[in-house]
C-alpha positions, 0 to 999 in steps of 0.5 A: 771190166769196163770193156766187158760191160760196154760189150754187153751194153752194145749187144743189148742195144743191138737187140733193142732192149730198154736201158741197154747200158745198165742191163747189158753191163749187168748181164755181161759182168754177172755171167763172169761173176756166176762163173767165179772169175770176177776180179777182186775189185773195190766196187763202192767207189764205182757205185757211188760215182754212178749214183752221183751221175744219175742224181745229176741227170735227174736233177736236170729235170728241176727248174723254175718252168717245171715248178710253174707247170707243176703248180698249174697241175698241182691237184692231178699231179699230187693225186697221180704221184700218191696213187703211184706210190700206193700202187707200188706198195701193192705191187711190192707186197703182191710180189712178196707173197707170190715170190716168198717161196723163191726166197724173195725178201720184202725189201727186194719185192717192194723195190721190184714192184715200184713204178720207178726207173730201172736204174734208179730202183736198182741203185736203191736196191744196191744201197740196202743190199737187196737182190738187184738181179730180181729187181732188174728182171721184174722192172725190165719185164714191166717196162717192156710190157708197157711199152708194147701195150701203149700203142694199143691202149692209146687207141681206147679214146678219141682225141677231143675235149682236152686242154693242152698245157703250153710251156712258158715263153720265157727262155732259161739261160744255159749254164756257164763254166763257173756254174758247172764247177759250182754245181759239180762241187756241190753235187759231190758234197751233197752226195758224200754227205747223204751217203755218210748219213746213210740216207737211202740212195744217198749219193743219188738223192744228195746230188739230185737235190743240190743240182735241182736247188742250184738250177732253180736258184740261178734260173739256168738249165744245164746240159750233159753229154749223153755219153756221161749217162751211158758211162754211169749206167755201165758202171752201175751195171758193173756193180750190179753184175758183181753181186750176182750169185749162182743161186740167183740164176736158178731163182729167176726162172721161178719168178716169171709168174710173180712178174706177170702178176705184178705187171697185171696189177700195175696195168689195172692200177694205171688204167684206173688212174688214167680213167680218174685223170680223164674224168676229172680233167677233160683231157684226151684219153691218150694223154691221160694214159701216157701220164699214168703209164709207168714206163720211161720218161724218154720213151713216153714223151717221144711217143706222145710227140709221135701220136700228137698227144700233149707231150709237155703234160706227160713229161711233167707227170713223169718228172713228178712220178720219178722224183716222188718215187726216188725221193719218198719211196726209200723212206717208206721201204727201208723201215718196212723191210727192217721191221720184218 
């Protein structure tokens, strides 16, 4: 199954689609599942391993320098993160009311409308048995739309009157071999414990928390081979594709209008948050727009560097957004979906 997922990832990369490893593997194996020929594999160890690796990758963003930057930007970061959480709920309920006739459950709609990453939200959806094909479809539509609009939106304001937030001059020491072993064992233990306790997205959150705490405690920064990220996303795509059923394929065609509407609501909300940030901080409009855009961290920071905006500030805001939504949103969505 893994070579099939890798083939799908290669095709999606060739087509220059966002997150090709995850989505390509999901659609390749999903096609096999829809045909009724998916082999009888035990998928939970694959899903657990993928969630663990994604948690390790998110945890890498947490170090003492990031915490210092967050403390210097505390008020705007908290406002933006809280605004993104509220906006995610608004988009989720919009998706639910518009897609209810197509059989979209509340938990699927709330996760689909979240301003999180495609991989993170898909992993969360799998953990509570939501419709991952709908989640991936809506998340992909939003990310592609925002990445296409950012170059045009960033021309709204002039680059003047802002204060650039500089990185700390103190360098962070790299991990040693002993640190990798200790963190790896701790990440596995934390992921297993959170998974055992049925914490929403437990394997991801457990690994992320342990890795972040360890990195802050030893004041070191770890790195990982980018192929690990690729493997994790392909494995997650395999687990997602296995869940695709024939009725899901018919369902996606009726979700285009809800996806467009949710994206427009998200766009209006993000523009409002960017305007609020612009008015309260005095930063340039481009940096404020990039801080409030619910797209991928890598794409946003790369574009900020390209246009000369404050990429460091944008990366801090997006780090807070991703960690906030991954850590807090499951605790909001799970009780709401159970109550319904």
